[in-house]
C-alpha positions as CSV (number, residue, x, y, z in Angstrom):
1,M,154.7,84.6,23.1
2,D,157.4,85.3,25.8
3,I,158.2,88.9,26.3
4,L,161.4,88.0,28.2
5,Q,163.8,85.1,27.8
6,V,167.0,84.3,30.0
7,E,169.1,81.9,28.6
8,N,172.1,80.1,30.9
9,V,173.0,83.6,32.6
10,S,175.9,83.2,35.2
11,K,176.8,86.2,37.3
12,S,179.9,86.5,40.1
13,Y,180.6,89.0,42.3
14,S,184.5,88.6,43.6
15,S,184.2,84.8,44.9
16,H,180.4,84.9,45.3
17,L,178.5,83.3,42.6
18,A,174.9,85.2,42.6
19,L,173.6,83.2,39.4
20,D,174.5,79.6,38.1
21,D,173.3,79.0,34.7
22,V,169.8,80.4,35.4
23,S,167.1,80.2,32.3
24,I,163.6,81.6,32.5
25,N,160.7,82.2,30.0
26,V,158.3,85.0,31.2
27,P,154.9,84.7,28.7
28,E,153.4,88.0,27.6
29,G,150.5,89.3,29.4
30,K,150.9,87.1,32.5
31,V,152.2,87.8,36.4
32,Y,155.3,85.8,36.6
33,G,156.5,85.1,40.3
34,L,160.3,85.1,40.9
35,L,160.5,83.5,44.4
36,G,163.5,82.3,46.9
37,P,164.9,83.0,50.0
38,N,166.8,86.3,50.5
39,G,170.1,86.1,48.9
40,A,169.0,83.5,46.4
41,G,169.9,85.7,43.4
42,K,166.5,87.4,42.6
43,T,167.6,90.9,42.7
44,T,170.6,89.8,41.0
45,L,168.8,88.5,38.0
46,I,166.3,91.8,37.9
47,R,169.3,94.3,38.0
48,I,170.5,92.1,34.4
49,I,166.9,92.3,33.2
50,N,167.1,96.1,33.8
51,H,170.4,96.3,32.3
52,I,171.7,97.9,35.4
53,T,174.5,95.3,35.4
54,A,175.3,92.7,32.7
55,P,175.8,88.8,32.7
56,D,179.2,87.1,32.8
57,K,177.7,84.7,30.5
58,G,174.4,83.7,28.9
59,H,171.9,85.7,26.6
60,V,168.8,87.7,27.6
61,S,166.0,88.8,25.1
62,F,163.2,91.4,25.4
63,N,160.1,91.2,22.8
64,G,162.0,89.0,20.4
65,H,165.6,90.9,20.2
66,T,168.6,90.9,22.4
67,L,167.9,92.9,25.5
68,S,169.5,96.7,25.0
69,A,169.7,99.9,27.0
70,A,167.3,101.2,24.9
71,D,165.0,98.8,26.4
72,V,164.7,100.2,29.6
73,T,162.2,102.7,28.4
74,S,159.7,99.7,28.0
75,I,160.3,98.5,31.6
76,G,158.9,99.9,35.0
77,Y,160.6,98.8,37.8
78,L,159.7,99.3,41.6
79,P,163.1,98.3,43.7
80,E,162.8,96.8,47.1
81,E,165.1,99.6,48.4
82,R,162.7,103.0,47.5
83,G,164.4,105.7,46.2
84,L,162.5,109.1,46.5
85,Y,163.9,112.3,47.3
86,K,162.9,113.1,50.7
87,K,163.2,117.0,50.6
88,M,160.8,117.4,47.6
89,K,157.3,117.5,47.9
90,V,155.3,114.6,46.7
91,G,153.6,116.0,43.6
92,E,156.9,117.8,42.1
93,Q,158.5,114.4,42.6
94,A,156.1,112.8,40.9
95,M,156.0,115.2,37.6
96,F,159.4,115.1,37.3
97,F,159.7,111.2,37.1
98,A,156.8,111.4,34.8
99,R,158.8,114.0,32.4
100,L,161.9,111.6,32.4
101,K,160.0,108.9,31.3
102,G,158.6,110.9,28.4
103,L,155.1,112.3,29.2
104,S,154.3,115.9,28.4
105,R,153.3,118.2,31.4
106,S,149.5,118.0,30.5
107,D,149.7,114.4,30.0
108,A,151.9,113.7,33.3
109,A,149.5,115.8,35.4
110,R,146.3,114.2,34.0
111,E,147.7,110.8,34.6
112,L,149.2,111.5,38.0
113,R,145.9,113.0,39.4
114,E,144.0,110.2,37.9
115,W,146.5,107.6,39.9
116,F,146.5,109.7,43.0
117,G,142.8,109.7,43.3
118,K,142.6,106.2,42.7
119,F,145.1,105.4,45.7
120,G,143.4,108.3,47.7
121,I,146.5,110.3,48.2
122,L,145.4,113.7,46.4
123,S,146.2,115.4,49.6
124,W,149.7,114.5,49.6
125,W,150.5,116.6,46.8
126,D,152.2,119.2,48.3
127,K,153.6,117.2,51.4
128,R,157.2,116.4,51.5
129,V,158.3,112.7,50.8
130,E,160.2,112.6,54.4
131,E,156.2,113.0,56.1
132,L,155.1,110.2,54.4
133,S,155.0,106.4,56.0
134,K,156.7,103.7,54.3
135,G,153.7,102.5,52.9
136,M,152.3,105.9,51.6
137,A,155.9,106.4,50.0
138,Q,155.6,103.2,48.4
139,K,152.4,104.0,46.7
140,V,154.0,107.1,45.2
141,Q,156.7,104.9,43.7
142,F,154.6,102.3,42.2
143,I,152.6,105.1,40.6
144,I,155.7,106.7,39.5
145,T,156.9,103.2,38.2
146,V,153.5,102.2,36.3
147,L,152.6,105.8,34.8
148,H,154.4,105.4,31.5
149,R,152.6,102.1,31.0
150,P,155.4,100.0,30.2
151,K,155.4,96.8,28.7
152,L,156.9,95.1,31.7
153,L,156.7,95.9,35.1
154,I,159.0,94.4,37.7
155,F,158.1,94.6,41.5
156,D,160.7,93.7,44.0
157,E,158.6,93.0,47.1
158,P,156.0,95.2,46.5
159,F,153.7,94.7,49.5
160,S,156.4,95.3,51.9
161,G,155.2,98.0,54.5
162,F,151.5,97.8,53.2
163,D,148.6,96.8,55.6
164,P,146.2,94.2,54.4
165,I,143.6,96.9,53.2
166,N,146.2,98.6,51.0
167,A,148.1,95.5,50.2
168,T,144.6,94.3,48.6
169,L,144.3,97.4,47.0
170,L,147.6,97.0,45.2
171,K,147.0,93.4,44.0
172,K,144.0,94.8,42.5
173,E,146.0,97.5,40.6
174,I,148.4,94.7,39.6
175,L,145.7,92.4,38.2
176,G,144.5,95.2,36.2
177,L,147.6,95.9,34.4
178,R,147.9,92.4,33.4
179,D,144.3,92.2,32.1
180,N,145.0,95.5,30.2
181,G,148.0,93.9,28.5
182,A,151.1,94.4,30.7
183,T,153.4,91.7,31.6
184,V,154.4,91.5,35.3
185,I,157.5,89.8,36.8
186,F,156.9,89.7,40.8
187,S,159.8,89.1,43.4
188,T,159.0,87.9,46.6
189,H,159.4,85.5,49.2
190,N,155.7,85.5,50.3
191,M,154.1,82.6,49.3
192,A,150.4,83.7,50.2
193,S,150.8,86.5,47.7
194,V,151.8,84.2,44.7
195,E,148.9,82.1,45.0
196,E,146.9,85.0,44.9
197,I,148.2,86.8,41.8
198,C,150.7,84.5,40.1
199,D,149.9,82.7,37.0
200,N,153.6,81.2,36.4
201,I,156.6,80.8,38.8
202,T,160.3,80.4,38.8
203,L,162.0,79.4,42.2
204,I,165.6,80.3,42.7
205,N,167.7,78.8,45.5
206,K,171.5,79.4,45.9
207,S,171.9,80.9,42.8
208,R,170.2,78.2,40.7
209,N,166.5,77.9,39.3
210,I,165.2,74.8,41.1
211,L,161.7,74.8,40.0
212,S,159.5,76.8,36.8
213,G,156.1,76.4,35.7
214,N,152.4,77.4,36.0
215,V,151.0,77.8,39.4
216,D,148.0,75.6,39.2
217,E,149.9,72.7,37.4
218,L,152.8,72.9,40.1
219,R,150.1,72.6,43.2
220,R,148.4,69.8,41.5
221,Q,151.9,68.0,40.6
222,Y,153.2,68.4,44.4
223,F,149.5,67.1,45.9
224,G,148.6,64.9,43.1
225,D,145.5,62.6,43.6
226,R,144.8,64.4,47.2
227,Y,141.1,65.2,47.8
228,D,139.1,67.1,50.5
229,I,136.1,65.5,51.4
230,T,133.2,66.8,53.8
231,F,130.5,64.6,55.1
232,S,128.0,63.8,58.3
233,G,129.0,60.6,59.8
234,D,132.1,58.9,61.8
235,P,135.9,59.8,60.3
236,A,137.4,57.0,61.9
237,A,134.8,54.4,60.3
238,L,135.3,56.0,56.8
239,M,139.2,56.3,57.1
240,T,139.2,52.3,57.9
241,A,136.3,51.5,55.1
242,L,138.7,53.7,52.7
243,N,142.0,52.0,53.8
244,G,143.4,50.2,50.5
245,V,142.3,52.5,48.2
246,A,143.3,55.6,49.9
247,D,146.0,56.6,52.1
248,S,147.7,59.5,53.7
249,F,144.4,60.7,55.8
250,R,144.2,63.9,57.7
251,I,141.4,65.5,59.7
252,L,140.3,68.5,58.2
253,E,139.1,71.6,60.7
254,P,135.4,71.9,60.6
255,D,133.9,73.9,57.9
256,Q,131.5,76.8,58.7
257,R,128.5,74.6,58.8
258,Q,130.7,72.3,61.5
259,R,130.8,69.7,58.8
260,T,133.6,66.9,59.3
261,G,136.3,67.0,56.5
262,I,139.1,64.6,56.2
263,S,141.8,64.9,53.6
264,L,143.2,62.0,51.8
265,H,145.6,60.6,48.9
266,I,144.2,58.2,46.1
267,S,146.5,54.9,46.7
268,P,148.1,53.6,43.4
269,G,145.9,51.6,41.0
270,A,142.6,53.2,42.8
271,S,140.6,55.9,41.3
272,L,138.1,58.8,42.8
273,R,135.6,56.4,41.6
274,D,136.2,53.9,43.8
275,I,136.6,56.6,46.9
276,I,133.3,58.1,46.0
277,T,131.9,54.5,46.1
278,I,132.9,53.6,49.5
279,A,132.2,56.8,50.9
280,N,128.8,56.6,49.9
281,D,128.2,53.5,51.6
282,T,130.0,54.6,54.8
283,V,129.1,58.3,55.5
284,E,126.4,61.1,54.0
285,I,128.6,62.9,51.5
286,S,128.5,66.9,51.4
287,S,131.2,67.8,48.9
288,I,134.5,66.2,47.4
289,R,137.3,68.6,46.0
290,E,140.8,68.4,44.7
291,S,143.3,69.5,47.2
292,L,146.0,71.6,45.8
293,A,149.4,72.1,47.6
294,S,149.9,75.9,48.8
295,M,152.9,77.4,47.1
296,N,154.3,77.3,51.1
297,D,154.1,73.9,50.8
298,I,155.8,73.4,47.1
299,F,158.6,76.4,48.2
300,I,159.7,74.0,51.1
301,R,159.6,71.0,49.6
302,A,161.5,71.8,46.5
303,V,164.2,73.8,48.4
304,S,164.5,70.6,50.9
305,N,165.2,68.3,47.9
306,D,167.5,70.7,46.5
307,A,169.3,70.4,49.7
308,A,169.0,66.7,49.6
309,D,170.0,66.4,45.8
310,A,173.2,68.8,46.8
311,T,174.4,66.7,49.9
312,A,173.9,63.8,47.4
313,S,175.9,65.2,45.1
314,S,178.8,66.0,47.5
315,I,179.0,62.5,48.8
316,Q,179.4,61.0,45.6
317,C,182.3,63.7,44.6
318,Q,183.9,62.9,48.0
319,E,183.4,59.2,47.1
320,Y,184.7,59.6,43.4
321,Q,187.7,61.4,44.8
322,S,188.7,58.8,47.5
């Protein structure tokens, strides 16, 4: 079941087209990556989902009905631009936001102290927000965002300002929220984070949705029929032997055991069985595994293809006009 459906949404600001006929379907209980370069339209789409602004055309459904202002209570939003009051004390401010989101004072105090303990920040309770680093303030705002356990969580560049240890902690908590039934929309241009936590993605470029799908399926689609082989023996001899049933060879960095490796693409008409048979006769195979495209590879290729399609369309239009 899809908890959120965005259908053919467009939005303009003055002469700038921020979203151009964008559609996405966000499955319930998944982490959904909303990817794209800066200025692609991600934040505009998030603002529409949060009912901060309205689309010029198109339709947004939440939990099976048309999105309304009342649905905002079921959505937790962590914006890229942080919004804490600098002069307030951390605990006082967290309690204020918790009460705004409908928690009783006793429930808010209990939940906040549990979360503050989980993040190791109980000692910050009586500090002023202005005393906190960017990463510290972000932990506080993350807690405020998830405290009322909304059905849908939207995080806009949540790892900005975090060191690797705290970024790992935050990833663990996001996956824990998903496993406990929350749906997460995760907006970023950091492709490594996408591979680690996202189940599905949409890539927006120049205001349009140019790619959507399951992360594992997309990684196979973009590098289909590609395998990595580690072995003992001569890589040149192996590549020569495989010529005709494989192509696009690339020598890999030695693994931890200093074993040799090559990456290859199976040629049309050949099979993995052909590769294994020939390789067994040439070298001593240690392992064969499917090689998946990185999200960074997919991002670059999809954006490049989109640019090429746009150029081709422009040329066709010019030829037609002439």
